[in-house]
N, CA, C and O atoms as a GROMACS GRO file, in nm:
protein
  524
    1MET      N    1   9.563   9.834   8.060
    1MET     CA    2   9.578   9.760   8.198
    1MET      C    3   9.624   9.655   8.235
    1MET      O    4   9.643   9.560   8.158
    2MET      N    5   9.666   9.654   8.426
    2MET     CA    6   9.698   9.615   8.565
    2MET      C    7   9.694   9.457   8.535
    2MET      O    8   9.592   9.387   8.536
    3THR      N    9   9.845   9.408   8.505
    3THR     CA   10   9.861   9.297   8.554
    3THR      C   11   9.862   9.262   8.707
    3THR      O   12   9.884   9.337   8.802
    4ASP      N   13   9.827   9.104   8.707
    4ASP     CA   14   9.871   9.086   8.943
    4ASP      C   15   9.999   9.160   8.914
    4ASP      O   16   9.988   9.272   8.963
    5LEU      N   17  10.086   9.149   8.871
    5LEU     CA   18  10.220   9.222   8.926
    5LEU      C   19  10.221   9.401   8.964
    5LEU      O   20  10.268   9.488   9.038
    6ASP      N   21  10.119   9.372   8.837
    6ASP     CA   22  10.129   9.598   8.953
    6ASP      C   23  10.054   9.579   9.020
    6ASP      O   24  10.084   9.673   9.093
    7HIS      N   25   9.962   9.532   9.075
    7HIS     CA   26   9.855   9.495   9.130
    7HIS      C   27   9.923   9.487   9.304
    7HIS      O   28   9.928   9.568   9.397
    8ALA      N   29   9.961   9.369   9.288
    8ALA     CA   30  10.076   9.346   9.378
    8ALA      C   31  10.135   9.450   9.448
    8ALA      O   32  10.109   9.478   9.565
    9ARG      N   33  10.274   9.549   9.324
    9ARG     CA   34  10.306   9.698   9.306
    9ARG      C   35  10.285   9.750   9.412
    9ARG      O   36  10.365   9.764   9.505
   10ALA      N   37  10.156   9.790   9.404
   10ALA     CA   38  10.048   9.910   9.380
   10ALA      C   39  10.003   9.867   9.562
   10ALA      O   40  10.024   9.951   9.650
   11GLN      N   41   9.933   9.710   9.602
   11GLN     CA   42   9.960   9.682   9.749
   11GLN      C   43  10.104   9.762   9.801
   11GLN      O   44  10.138   9.876   9.832
   12ILE      N   45  10.166   9.617   9.790
   12ILE     CA   46  10.278   9.655   9.857
   12ILE      C   47  10.296   9.776   9.904
   12ILE      O   48  10.293   9.806  10.024
   13MET      N   49  10.322   9.877   9.782
   13MET     CA   50  10.403  10.033   9.803
   13MET      C   51  10.290  10.060   9.912
   13MET      O   52  10.318  10.074  10.031
   14THR      N   53  10.136  10.069   9.851
   14THR     CA   54  10.080  10.119   9.980
   14THR      C   55  10.139  10.103  10.092
   14THR      O   56  10.193  10.194  10.156
   15MET      N   57  10.132   9.932  10.141
   15MET     CA   58  10.139   9.944  10.295
   15MET      C   59  10.229   9.968  10.289
   15MET      O   60  10.232  10.003  10.407
   16ILE      N   61  10.379   9.996  10.239
   16ILE     CA   62  10.530  10.005  10.337
   16ILE      C   63  10.465  10.128  10.353
   16ILE      O   64  10.503  10.166  10.464
   17ALA      N   65  10.352  10.255  10.284
   17ALA     CA   66  10.363  10.398  10.305
   17ALA      C   67  10.302  10.418  10.389
   17ALA      O   68  10.354  10.493  10.472
   18VAL      N   69  10.152  10.363  10.422
   18VAL     CA   70  10.083  10.367  10.534
   18VAL      C   71  10.151  10.242  10.614
   18VAL      O   72  10.164  10.272  10.732
   19GLN      N   73  10.168  10.195  10.603
   19GLN     CA   74  10.188  10.127  10.766
   19GLN      C   75  10.330  10.146  10.863
   19GLN      O   76  10.369  10.118  10.977
   20ASN      N   77  10.370  10.202  10.761
   20ASN     CA   78  10.528  10.238  10.774
   20ASN      C   79  10.643  10.119  10.821
   20ASN      O   80  10.720  10.118  10.918
   21VAL      N   81  10.624  10.030  10.722
   21VAL     CA   82  10.681   9.894  10.716
   21VAL      C   83  10.849   9.917  10.709
   21VAL      O   84  10.916  10.004  10.655
   22SER      N   85  10.884   9.806  10.784
   22SER     CA   86  11.076   9.796  10.796
   22SER      C   87  11.079   9.798  10.656
   22SER      O   88  10.997   9.764  10.570
   23LEU      N   89  11.280   9.880  10.650
   23LEU     CA   90  11.314   9.820  10.526
   23LEU      C   91  11.423   9.800  10.563
   23LEU      O   92  11.478   9.907  10.587
   24PRO      N   93  11.521   9.671  10.590
   24PRO     CA   94  11.618   9.686  10.690
   24PRO      C   95  11.733   9.622  10.618
   24PRO      O   96  11.812   9.548  10.676
   25VAL      N   97  11.744   9.656  10.469
   25VAL     CA   98  11.871   9.564  10.355
   25VAL      C   99  11.868   9.701  10.351
   25VAL      O  100  11.764   9.758  10.385
   26VAL      N  101  11.990   9.781  10.306
   26VAL     CA  102  12.063   9.944  10.222
   26VAL      C  103  12.185   9.836  10.148
   26VAL      O  104  12.258   9.746  10.188
   27ASP      N  105  12.161   9.892  10.046
   27ASP     CA  106  12.253   9.819   9.980
   27ASP      C  107  12.423   9.910  10.004
   27ASP      O  108  12.456   9.954  10.114
   28ASP      N  109  12.503   9.921   9.893
   28ASP     CA  110  12.608   9.986   9.935
   28ASP      C  111  12.678  10.123   9.935
   28ASP      O  112  12.778  10.180   9.978
   29ASN      N  113  12.536  10.150   9.840
   29ASN     CA  114  12.453  10.360   9.840
   29ASN      C  115  12.427  10.360   9.918
   29ASN      O  116  12.400  10.478   9.936
   30GLY      N  117  12.392  10.276  10.062
   30GLY     CA  118  12.261  10.372  10.111
   30GLY      C  119  12.084  10.384  10.054
   30GLY      O  120  11.993  10.463  10.081
   31ASN      N  121  12.097  10.235   9.942
   31ASN     CA  122  11.944  10.297   9.914
   31ASN      C  123  11.849  10.141   9.936
   31ASN      O  124  11.835  10.044   9.863
   32LYS      N  125  11.802  10.170  10.057
   32LYS     CA  126  11.680  10.064  10.074
   32LYS      C  127  11.570   9.952   9.872
   32LYS      O  128  11.473   9.985   9.804
   33ASN      N  129  11.612   9.899   9.870
   33ASN     CA  130  11.577   9.855   9.687
   33ASN      C  131  11.444   9.777   9.766
   33ASN      O  132  11.438   9.700   9.863
   34VAL      N  133  11.367   9.822   9.698
   34VAL     CA  134  11.161   9.726   9.724
   34VAL      C  135  11.186   9.610   9.534
   34VAL      O  136  11.212   9.642   9.418
   35VAL      N  137  11.153   9.460   9.618
   35VAL     CA  138  11.179   9.428   9.458
   35VAL      C  139  11.056   9.335   9.525
   35VAL      O  140  11.030   9.304   9.642
   36ILE      N  141  10.994   9.304   9.399
   36ILE     CA  142  10.873   9.252   9.433
   36ILE      C  143  10.846   9.109   9.372
   36ILE      O  144  10.947   9.052   9.333
   37ALA      N  145  10.751   9.057   9.362
   37ALA     CA  146  10.716   8.934   9.375
   37ALA      C  147  10.606   8.818   9.347
   37ALA      O  148  10.520   8.811   9.435
   38LEU      N  149  10.592   8.725   9.237
   38LEU     CA  150  10.467   8.672   9.272
   38LEU      C  151  10.517   8.532   9.294
   38LEU      O  152  10.608   8.463   9.249
   39ALA      N  153  10.446   8.522   9.359
   39ALA     CA  154  10.470   8.330   9.408
   39ALA      C  155  10.540   8.232   9.344
   39ALA      O  156  10.644   8.168   9.360
   40ASP      N  157  10.359   8.248   9.190
   40ASP     CA  158  10.404   8.190   9.099
   40ASP      C  159  10.518   8.190   9.007
   40ASP      O  160  10.562   8.085   8.960
   41GLU      N  161  10.589   8.351   8.969
   41GLU     CA  162  10.642   8.351   8.860
   41GLU      C  163  10.757   8.264   8.850
   41GLU      O  164  10.763   8.191   8.949
   42LYS      N  165  10.854   8.245   8.765
   42LYS     CA  166  10.948   8.162   8.736
   42LYS      C  167  11.085   8.238   8.863
   42LYS      O  168  11.090   8.358   8.892
   43LEU      N  169  11.171   8.139   8.913
   43LEU     CA  170  11.241   8.220   9.071
   43LEU      C  171  11.356   8.275   8.878
   43LEU      O  172  11.412   8.380   8.908
   44SER      N  173  11.385   8.247   8.764
   44SER     CA  174  11.474   8.322   8.728
   44SER      C  175  11.381   8.452   8.672
   44SER      O  176  11.383   8.451   8.549
   45GLU      N  177  11.334   8.517   8.703
   45GLU     CA  178  11.262   8.596   8.649
   45GLU      C  179  11.366   8.727   8.826
   45GLU      O  180  11.454   8.813   8.823
   46LEU      N  181  11.282   8.663   8.943
   46LEU     CA  182  11.346   8.672   9.096
   46LEU      C  183  11.499   8.715   9.068
   46LEU      O  184  11.574   8.782   9.140
   47ASN      N  185  11.519   8.664   8.959
   47ASN     CA  186  11.687   8.636   8.987
   47ASN      C  187  11.749   8.794   8.909
   47ASN      O  188  11.834   8.877   8.939
   48LYS      N  189  11.667   8.777   8.810
   48LYS     CA  190  11.690   8.925   8.669
   48LYS      C  191  11.696   9.001   8.748
   48LYS      O  192  11.796   9.073   8.735
   49ARG      N  193  11.594   9.038   8.884
   49ARG     CA  194  11.539   9.214   8.930
   49ARG      C  195  11.609   9.165   9.078
   49ARG      O  196  11.551   9.222   9.170
   50LEU      N  197  11.731   9.063   9.130
   50LEU     CA  198  11.795   9.129   9.198
   50LEU      C  199  11.873   9.170   9.140
   50LEU      O  200  11.910   9.285   9.165
   51SER      N  201  11.951   9.075   9.007
   51SER     CA  202  12.071   9.203   8.918
   51SER      C  203  12.079   9.308   8.952
   51SER      O  204  12.154   9.379   9.019
   52ARG      N  205  11.966   9.317   8.883
   52ARG     CA  206  11.925   9.466   8.841
   52ARG      C  207  11.957   9.611   9.010
   52ARG      O  208  11.972   9.733   9.015
   53VAL      N  209  11.953   9.441   9.162
   53VAL     CA  210  11.967   9.533   9.250
   53VAL      C  211  12.082   9.525   9.297
   53VAL      O  212  12.076   9.566   9.413
   54ASN      N  213  12.223   9.482   9.261
   54ASN     CA  214  12.352   9.441   9.259
   54ASN      C  215  12.310   9.333   9.406
   54ASN      O  216  12.394   9.342   9.496
   55GLY      N  217  12.218   9.257   9.430
   55GLY     CA  218  12.166   9.066   9.482
   55GLY      C  219  12.190   9.151   9.685
   55GLY      O  220  12.266   9.102   9.767
   56TYR      N  221  12.077   9.314   9.720
   56TYR     CA  222  12.022   9.346   9.772
   56TYR      C  223  11.928   9.419   9.750
   56TYR      O  224  11.949   9.508   9.667
   57ALA      N  225  11.798   9.412   9.809
   57ALA     CA  226  11.641   9.369   9.853
   57ALA      C  227  11.541   9.347   9.979
   57ALA      O  228  11.514   9.244  10.042
   58ASN      N  229  11.500   9.471   9.993
   58ASN     CA  230  11.328   9.427  10.075
   58ASN      C  231  11.307   9.281   9.968
   58ASN      O  232  11.283   9.310   9.851
   59LEU      N  233  11.310   9.219   9.981
   59LEU     CA  234  11.184   9.147   9.921
   59LEU      C  235  11.056   9.078   9.930
   59LEU      O  236  11.022   8.972   9.982
   60PHE      N  237  10.969   9.207   9.834
   60PHE     CA  238  10.802   9.132   9.867
   60PHE      C  239  10.761   9.028   9.819
   60PHE      O  240  10.808   9.025   9.705
   61VAL      N  241  10.680   8.907   9.841
   61VAL     CA  242  10.618   8.767   9.708
   61VAL      C  243  10.488   8.828   9.846
   61VAL      O  244  10.487   8.842   9.968
   62LYS      N  245  10.348   8.857   9.673
   62LYS     CA  246  10.298   8.802   9.725
   62LYS      C  247  10.241   8.597   9.677
   62LYS      O  248  10.283   8.518   9.592
   63ASP      N  249  10.157   8.588   9.763
   63ASP     CA  250  10.072   8.465   9.722
   63ASP      C  251   9.935   8.480   9.678
   63ASP      O  252   9.905   8.549   9.581
   64ARG      N  253   9.825   8.397   9.770
   64ARG     CA  254   9.694   8.447   9.756
   64ARG      C  255   9.668   8.450   9.847
   64ARG      O  256   9.546   8.465   9.849
   65ARG      N  257   9.732   8.439  10.011
   65ARG     CA  258   9.692   8.479  10.149
   65ARG      C  259   9.756   8.580  10.162
   65ARG      O  260   9.712   8.695  10.154
   66LYS      N  261   9.903   8.538  10.193
   66LYS     CA  262   9.974   8.672  10.175
   66LYS      C  263  10.094   8.711  10.102
   66LYS      O  264  10.123   8.696   9.984
   67ILE      N  265  10.170   8.772  10.214
   67ILE     CA  266  10.234   8.849  10.181
   67ILE      C  267  10.366   8.856  10.260
   67ILE      O  268  10.340   8.934  10.352
   68TYR      N  269  10.488   8.819  10.273
   68TYR     CA  270  10.601   8.817  10.301
   68TYR      C  271  10.759   8.832  10.227
   68TYR      O  272  10.822   8.789  10.130
   69VAL      N  273  10.772   8.917  10.332
   69VAL     CA  274  10.944   8.933  10.363
   69VAL      C  275  11.070   8.873  10.358
   69VAL      O  276  11.083   8.790  10.448
   70VAL      N  277  11.146   8.882  10.300
   70VAL     CA  278  11.240   8.883  10.250
   70VAL      C  279  11.384   8.932  10.291
   70VAL      O  280  11.443   8.941  10.184
   71SER      N  281  11.480   8.972  10.404
   71SER     CA  282  11.623   9.052  10.344
   71SER      C  283  11.719   8.948  10.250
   71SER      O  284  11.752   8.832  10.276
   72VAL      N  285  11.751   9.030  10.136
   72VAL     CA  286  11.850   8.951  10.088
   72VAL      C  287  11.971   9.025  10.030
   72VAL      O  288  11.977   9.091   9.926
   73VAL      N  289  12.078   8.995  10.132
   73VAL     CA  290  12.215   9.055  10.018
   73VAL      C  291  12.339   9.004   9.977
   73VAL      O  292  12.410   8.914  10.023
   74ASN      N  293  12.350   9.078   9.883
   74ASN     CA  294  12.460   8.972   9.865
   74ASN      C  295  12.556   8.920   9.920
   74ASN      O  296  12.622   8.989   9.997
   75SER      N  297  12.595   8.774   9.896
   75SER     CA  298  12.701   8.783   9.966
   75SER      C  299  12.849   8.766   9.961
   75SER      O  300  12.952   8.711  10.000
   76GLN      N  301  12.790   8.852   9.884
   76GLN     CA  302  12.982   8.956   9.857
   76GLN      C  303  13.026   9.112   9.994
   76GLN      O  304  13.127   9.176  10.024
   77CYS      N  305  12.926   9.111  10.022
   77CYS     CA  306  12.936   9.192  10.142
   77CYS      C  307  12.969   9.162  10.296
   77CYS      O  308  12.982   9.042  10.319
   78ALA      N  309  12.989   9.266  10.428
   78ALA     CA  310  13.050   9.202  10.462
   78ALA      C  311  12.966   9.215  10.585
   78ALA      O  312  12.978   9.294  10.679
   79ILE      N  313  12.842   9.086  10.556
   79ILE     CA  314  12.839   8.981  10.678
   79ILE      C  315  12.895   8.883  10.678
   79ILE      O  316  12.954   8.854  10.574
   80GLU      N  317  12.902   8.789  10.795
   80GLU     CA  318  13.058   8.716  10.854
   80GLU      C  319  12.932   8.600  10.780
   80GLU      O  320  12.811   8.610  10.804
   81GLU      N  321  13.000   8.481  10.677
   81GLU     CA  322  12.870   8.402  10.607
   81GLU      C  323  12.905   8.281  10.740
   81GLU      O  324  12.984   8.264  10.833
   82ASP      N  325  12.800   8.223  10.682
   82ASP     CA  326  12.763   8.096  10.716
   82ASP      C  327  12.892   7.993  10.744
   82ASP      O  328  12.983   8.002  10.662
   83PRO      N  329  12.911   7.884  10.864
   83PRO     CA  330  12.943   7.862  10.777
   83PRO      C  331  12.932   7.653  10.728
   83PRO      O  332  13.003   7.553  10.717
   84ASP      N  333  12.839   7.683  10.719
   84ASP     CA  334  12.673   7.580  10.651
   84ASP      C  335  12.613   7.562  10.570
   84ASP      O  336  12.561   7.455  10.541
   85PRO      N  337  12.601   7.714  10.483
   85PRO     CA  338  12.513   7.711  10.411
   85PRO      C  339  12.450   7.667  10.311
   85PRO      O  340  12.475   7.606  10.207
   86LEU      N  341  12.378   7.702  10.353
   86LEU     CA  342  12.254   7.597  10.244
   86LEU      C  343  12.237   7.737  10.098
   86LEU      O  344  12.222   7.859  10.104
   87SER      N  345  12.247   7.653   9.995
   87SER     CA  346  12.244   7.684   9.866
   87SER      C  347  12.144   7.614   9.768
   87SER      O  348  12.118   7.494   9.768
   88VAL      N  349  12.090   7.712   9.680
   88VAL     CA  350  11.980   7.603   9.627
   88VAL      C  351  12.056   7.667   9.483
   88VAL      O  352  12.136   7.758   9.504
   89TYR      N  353  12.032   7.615   9.308
   89TYR     CA  354  12.076   7.567   9.294
   89TYR      C  355  11.904   7.579   9.159
   89TYR      O  356  11.875   7.493   9.076
   90PRO      N  357  11.833   7.701   9.186
   90PRO     CA  358  11.634   7.665   9.116
   90PRO      C  359  11.697   7.660   8.953
   90PRO      O  360  11.772   7.736   8.891
   91ASP      N  361  11.614   7.510   8.910
   91ASP     CA  362  11.590   7.504   8.763
   91ASP      C  363  11.517   7.604   8.669
   91ASP      O  364  11.497   7.719   8.711
   92SER      N  365  11.478   7.569   8.549
   92SER     CA  366  11.447   7.581   8.490
   92SER      C  367  11.213   7.622   8.506
   92SER      O  368  11.134   7.703   8.456
   93ASP      N  369  11.206   7.499   8.610
   93ASP     CA  370  11.008   7.500   8.684
   93ASP      C  371  11.066   7.535   8.776
   93ASP      O  372  11.085   7.416   8.798
   94SER      N  373  11.107   7.575   8.844
   94SER     CA  374  11.171   7.706   8.980
   94SER      C  375  11.038   7.800   8.989
   94SER      O  376  10.998   7.843   8.881
   95THR      N  377  10.995   7.822   9.058
   95THR     CA  378  10.869   7.857   9.108
   95THR      C  379  10.971   7.945   9.252
   95THR      O  380  11.074   7.910   9.310
   96VAL      N  381  10.862   8.094   9.270
   96VAL     CA  382  10.947   8.189   9.386
   96VAL      C  383  10.890   8.126   9.469
   96VAL      O  384  10.950   8.050   9.546
   97GLY      N  385  10.717   8.149   9.473
   97GLY     CA  386  10.728   8.050   9.552
   97GLY      C  387  10.737   7.878   9.671
   97GLY      O  388  10.708   7.832   9.782
   98MET      N  389  10.823   7.837   9.493
   98MET     CA  390  10.910   7.720   9.600
   98MET      C  391  10.999   7.763   9.718
   98MET      O  392  11.016   7.710   9.828
   99PHE      N  393  11.039   7.851   9.673
   99PHE     CA  394  11.221   7.880   9.684
   99PHE      C  395  11.185   7.940   9.870
   99PHE      O  396  11.250   7.906   9.969
  100ILE      N  397  11.054   8.043   9.866
  100ILE     CA  398  10.955   8.072   9.955
  100ILE      C  399  10.941   7.959  10.068
  100ILE      O  400  11.002   7.953  10.174
  101ASP      N  401  10.848   7.875  10.019
  101ASP     CA  402  10.868   7.728  10.050
  101ASP      C  403  11.000   7.661  10.160
  101ASP      O  404  11.025   7.648  10.280
  102TYR      N  405  11.057   7.632  10.027
  102TYR     CA  406  11.231   7.643  10.114
  102TYR      C  407  11.243   7.677  10.226
  102TYR      O  408  11.258   7.610  10.329
  103LEU      N  409  11.233   7.834  10.200
  103LEU     CA  410  11.346   7.924  10.294
  103LEU      C  411  11.220   7.905  10.400
  103LEU      O  412  11.273   7.934  10.507
  104ALA      N  413  11.164   7.891  10.412
  104ALA     CA  414  11.024   7.908  10.608
  104ALA      C  415  11.147   7.706  10.620
  104ALA      O  416  11.245   7.646  10.665
  105ARG      N  417  11.102   7.706  10.590
  105ARG     CA  418  11.146   7.524  10.679
  105ARG      C  419  11.252   7.497  10.656
  105ARG      O  420  11.278   7.377  10.666
  106ALA      N  421  11.379   7.604  10.611
  106ALA     CA  422  11.521   7.558  10.687
  106ALA      C  423  11.553   7.621  10.788
  106ALA      O  424  11.651   7.586  10.855
  107GLY      N  425  11.470   7.739  10.824
  107GLY     CA  426  11.457   7.784  10.908
  107GLY      C  427  11.640   7.909  10.958
  107GLY      O  428  11.698   7.941  11.061
  108GLN      N  429  11.658   7.938  10.804
  108GLN     CA  430  11.803   7.962  10.877
  108GLN      C  431  11.852   8.015  10.693
  108GLN      O  432  11.813   7.968  10.586
  109ALA      N  433  11.960   8.142  10.725
  109ALA     CA  434  11.932   8.225  10.573
  109ALA      C  435  12.005   8.132  10.448
  109ALA      O  436  12.112   8.074  10.468
  110VAL      N  437  11.919   8.125  10.291
  110VAL     CA  438  12.012   8.047  10.249
  110VAL      C  439  12.061   8.109  10.099
  110VAL      O  440  12.022   8.194  10.020
  111GLY      N  441  12.142   8.034  10.108
  111GLY     CA  442  12.196   8.085   9.968
  111GLY      C  443  12.140   8.094   9.775
  111GLY      O  444  12.068   8.002   9.735
  112LEU      N  445  12.156   8.141   9.733
  112LEU     CA  446  12.100   8.122   9.586
  112LEU      C  447  12.182   8.236   9.487
  112LEU      O  448  12.232   8.348   9.494
  113ARG      N  449  12.155   8.107   9.376
  113ARG     CA  450  12.258   8.198   9.332
  113ARG      C  451  12.240   8.158   9.181
  113ARG      O  452  12.207   8.049   9.134
  114SER      N  453  12.277   8.292   9.109
  114SER     CA  454  12.218   8.392   9.029
  114SER      C  455  12.294   8.394   8.991
  114SER      O  456  12.400   8.411   9.052
  115VAL      N  457  12.275   8.363   8.780
  115VAL     CA  458  12.428   8.355   8.723
  115VAL      C  459  12.527   8.505   8.703
  115VAL      O  460  12.638   8.501   8.651
  116SER      N  461  12.453   8.659   8.764
  116SER     CA  462  12.504   8.759   8.724
  116SER      C  463  12.570   8.782   8.829
  116SER      O  464  12.688   8.816   8.838
  117ASN      N  465  12.426   8.749   8.981
  117ASN     CA  466  12.575   8.807   9.094
  117ASN      C  467  12.597   8.733   9.234
  117ASN      O  468  12.589   8.770   9.351
  118GLY      N  469  12.639   8.570   9.149
  118GLY     CA  470  12.675   8.482   9.203
  118GLY      C  471  12.636   8.410   9.299
  118GLY      O  472  12.597   8.300   9.261
  119LEU      N  473  12.628   8.439   9.478
  119LEU     CA  474  12.508   8.409   9.580
  119LEU      C  475  12.468   8.548   9.631
  119LEU      O  476  12.529   8.653   9.651
  120VAL      N  477  12.362   8.515   9.642
  120VAL     CA  478  12.244   8.615   9.712
  120VAL      C  479  12.264   8.541   9.862
  120VAL      O  480  12.294   8.422   9.850
  121ARG      N  481  12.251   8.592  10.015
  121ARG     CA  482  12.196   8.580  10.066
  121ARG      C  483  12.031   8.574  10.140
  121ARG      O  484  12.002   8.693  10.152
  122ALA      N  485  11.936   8.505  10.184
  122ALA     CA  486  11.810   8.561  10.215
  122ALA      C  487  11.722   8.509  10.261
  122ALA      O  488  11.691   8.390  10.246
  123GLU      N  489  11.648   8.621  10.348
  123GLU     CA  490  11.627   8.524  10.519
  123GLU      C  491  11.487   8.582  10.532
  123GLU      O  492  11.459   8.701  10.516
  124GLU      N  493  11.404   8.485  10.561
  124GLU     CA  494  11.264   8.582  10.619
  124GLU      C  495  11.250   8.601  10.705
  124GLU      O  496  11.245   8.523  10.800
  125GLN      N  497  11.233   8.742  10.702
  125GLN     CA  498  11.217   8.839  10.835
  125GLN      C  499  11.058   8.821  10.891
  125GLN      O  500  11.042   8.820  11.013
  126LYS      N  501  10.909   8.804  10.777
  126LYS     CA  502  10.765   8.809  10.802
  126LYS      C  503  10.758   8.718  10.741
  126LYS      O  504  10.832   8.657  10.663
  127SER      N  505  10.596   8.703  10.806
  127SER     CA  506  10.437   8.727  10.693
  127SER      C  507  10.385   8.807  10.730
  127SER      O  508  10.370   8.841  10.847
  128LEU      N  509  10.329   8.878  10.590
  128LEU     CA  510  10.179   8.985  10.646
  128LEU      C  511  10.077   8.957  10.579
  128LEU      O  512  10.095   8.949  10.457
  129VAL      N  513   9.918   8.929  10.639
  129VAL     CA  514   9.846   8.880  10.615
  129VAL      C  515   9.867   8.982  10.515
  129VAL      O  516   9.937   9.083  10.520
  130ALA      N  517   9.780   8.931  10.406
  130ALA     CA  518   9.755   9.009  10.247
  130ALA      C  519   9.584   9.116  10.264
  130ALA      O  520   9.492   9.048  10.309
  131ALA      N  521   9.565   9.190  10.248
  131ALA     CA  522   9.440   9.247  10.247
  131ALA      C  523   9.340   9.212  10.130
  131ALA      O  524   9.228   9.262  10.129
   0.00000   0.00000   0.00000
């Protein structure tokens, strides 16, 4: 039986292939990692997935109405650091949707503290209407 996350993965991977969705984030090895999450998942689960790709991801987050596309880059890369970064230190109750809401309101890249990767920078690129 497919879970909600499995359904989201199938929908988003099909959308990427059929609509030729841009994947701007490339890791040090030239891979365009795609990470998919549901808005109601714990942020700690997303952190685990981001850790598996060393903090470089084209992140797609699905809620009931939209799919959000977020660029996530490990802060150790060559991108110039923001002199006044906003950072999020998630607690055990934080959800991915809370982080997406905060990111949308911030209007700039936001650092997400991860236990294994230190800090990753996330920046919302666009939101798509979910079918």
